[in-house]
MIDOSE-1310 file (N, C-alpha, C; in nm, 2 decimals, decimal comma, always signed):
residues 49
mahl	-1,98/+9,22/-5,39/-1,90/+9,07/-5,43/-2,01/+8,97/-5,39; -2,00/+8,87/-5,44/-2,10/+8,76/-5,43/-2,03/+8,67/-5,34; -2,11/+8,61/-5,24/-2,03/+8,49/-5,18/-2,09/+8,35/-5,16; -2,07/+8,27/-5,08/-2,16/+8,15/-5,08/-2,24/+8,15/-4,95
ykki	-2,34/+8,12/-4,98/-2,44/+8,11/-4,86/-2,49/+8,00/-4,84; -2,49/+7,93/-4,70/-2,53/+7,79/-4,66/-2,71/+7,81/-4,59; -2,76/+7,75/-4,66/-2,92/+7,70/-4,58/-2,91/+7,59/-4,52; -2,97/+7,56/-4,42/-3,03/+7,44/-4,36/-3,17/+7,42/-4,34
ikgr	-3,21/+7,34/-4,42/-3,34/+7,34/-4,41/-3,39/+7,18/-4,41; -3,47/+7,17/-4,30/-3,51/+7,02/-4,25/-3,38/+6,94/-4,25; -3,27/+6,98/-4,17/-3,16/+6,92/-4,16/-3,04/+6,88/-4,29; -3,10/+6,95/-4,41/-3,02/+6,92/-4,54/-2,97/+7,02/-4,57
tywy	-2,82/+7,04/-4,61/-2,78/+7,18/-4,67/-2,78/+7,24/-4,78; -2,82/+7,33/-4,83/-2,81/+7,41/-4,98/-2,75/+7,48/-4,95; -2,68/+7,51/-5,07/-2,61/+7,63/-5,12/-2,63/+7,74/-5,22; -2,62/+7,85/-5,17/-2,67/+7,97/-5,27/-2,54/+8,06/-5,29
lret	-2,55/+8,10/-5,42/-2,45/+8,23/-5,43/-2,56/+8,36/-5,46; -2,46/+8,41/-5,36/-2,57/+8,60/-5,31/-2,46/+8,67/-5,34; -2,55/+8,81/-5,34/-2,49/+8,92/-5,34/-2,55/+9,03/-5,25; -2,51/+9,08/-5,17/-2,58/+9,19/-5,08/-2,51/+9,31/-5,09
hrvd	-2,60/+9,44/-5,04/-2,54/+9,58/-5,01/-2,62/+9,63/-4,92; -2,56/+9,76/-4,88/-2,60/+9,82/-4,78/-2,70/+9,91/-4,84; -2,81/+9,97/-4,76/-2,91/+10,05/-4,79/-2,94/+10,10/-4,65; -2,91/+10,24/-4,64/-2,97/+10,33/-4,51/-2,89/+10,25/-4,39
gkvk	-2,78/+10,18/-4,42/-2,70/+10,14/-4,30/-2,77/+9,96/-4,27; -2,85/+9,93/-4,37/-2,87/+9,77/-4,32/-2,87/+9,71/-4,45; -2,83/+9,55/-4,44/-2,78/+9,50/-4,54/-2,91/+9,42/-4,65; -2,91/+9,46/-4,77/-3,01/+9,39/-4,84/-2,96/+9,32/-4,95
lkwq	-3,05/+9,20/-4,96/-3,01/+9,14/-5,07/-3,04/+9,16/-5,19; -2,94/+9,17/-5,32/-2,93/+9,24/-5,46/-2,96/+9,10/-5,53; -2,91/+8,99/-5,49/-2,94/+8,88/-5,63/-2,92/+8,77/-5,52; -2,96/+8,62/-5,58/-2,91/+8,50/-5,52/-2,96/+8,39/-5,59
kylg	-2,86/+8,33/-5,62/-2,89/+8,20/-5,73/-2,86/+8,05/-5,67; -2,96/+8,01/-5,64/-2,91/+7,84/-5,59/-2,82/+7,75/-5,70; -2,76/+7,70/-5,59/-2,61/+7,63/-5,64/-2,68/+7,47/-5,62; -2,73/+7,42/-5,56/-2,78/+7,29/-5,50/-2,72/+7,24/-5,38
tads	-2,69/+7,10/-5,35/-2,62/+7,02/-5,24/-2,51/+7,02/-5,29; -2,42/+7,00/-5,20/-2,28/+6,99/-5,20/-2,25/+6,85/-5,32; -2,31/+6,77/-5,28/-2,28/+6,65/-5,40/-2,35/+6,67/-5,53; -2,44/+6,78/-5,56/-2,48/+6,82/-5,69/-2,40/+6,89/-5,75
ilak	-2,36/+6,98/-5,67/-2,26/+7,09/-5,73/-2,11/+7,03/-5,75; -2,10/+6,92/-5,67/-1,95/+6,83/-5,72/-1,98/+6,76/-5,88; -2,08/+6,70/-5,85/-2,13/+6,63/-6,01/-2,09/+6,73/-6,09; -2,16/+6,83/-6,09/-2,17/+6,95/-6,20/-2,02/+7,00/-6,24
leka	-1,93/+6,99/-6,13/-1,78/+7,00/-6,15/-1,70/+6,90/-6,22; -1,74/+6,80/-6,21/-1,67/+6,68/-6,25/-1,74/+6,67/-6,41; -1,84/+6,69/-6,44/-1,88/+6,66/-6,54/-1,84/+6,79/-6,65; -1,84/+6,89/-6,62/-1,77/+7,00/-6,64/-1,62/+6,99/-6,72
e	-1,53/+6,91/-6,67/-1,40/+6,86/-6,66/-1,42/+6,78/-6,78
């Protein structure tokens, strides 16, 4: 199942959609998609409407 993941880089917050799974008891990244900052995500949503 995919979930939102927040990364803070140099004080700025960036959002990713990522999916993980377990391999030998450890969590491994399956895939990750960059979504952008909160402002850019909001702008994309407003444009889509």
